[in-house]
C-alpha positions in Angstrom: 82.6 93.3 99.7 83.9 96.3 101.5 83.5 99.5 99.2 86.1 101.5 101.1 88.2 100.5 104.2 88.8 103.7 106.0 92.2 102.7 107.6 93.7 99.7 105.6 96.8 99.7 107.5 96.4 97.3 110.6 99.8 96.0 111.2 103.1 97.4 112.2 105.7 97.5 109.3 108.4 96.4 112.1 106.5 93.3 113.4 105.2 90.2 112.2 101.6 90.6 111.0 99.0 89.7 113.6 95.6 90.7 111.7 94.3 90.7 108.3 91.0 91.6 106.4 88.9 88.5 105.5 88.7 87.8 101.7 85.7 86.0 100.2 85.1 84.7 96.9 83.5 88.2 96.3 86.7 90.0 97.3 87.9 91.8 100.5 85.7 92.6 103.5 86.1 95.0 106.1 86.0 92.2 108.8 89.5 92.0 110.6 90.6 88.5 111.6 93.4 87.7 114.3 96.2 85.6 113.0 98.1 85.0 109.7 96.4 84.8 106.4 96.8 81.3 104.8 98.9 81.5 101.5 97.5 80.2 98.3 99.9 79.4 95.6 99.1 79.0 91.9 101.5 77.0 89.7 101.5 76.4 86.0 101.9 72.9 84.9 105.4 72.5 83.1 105.5 69.6 80.3 109.1 68.6 79.6 110.1 67.3 76.2 112.0 64.4 77.5 
């Protein structure tokens, strides 16, 4: 896990993101990966009373 990322802004605010910092189970790292980060969604199971 990275203690401090010296320059955390790696993409332009005016363009589609092209790079990101790799995340592991332990947190963010200082390794830069080319591409878009995969999205992970969490959802809550909703139980209806029908």
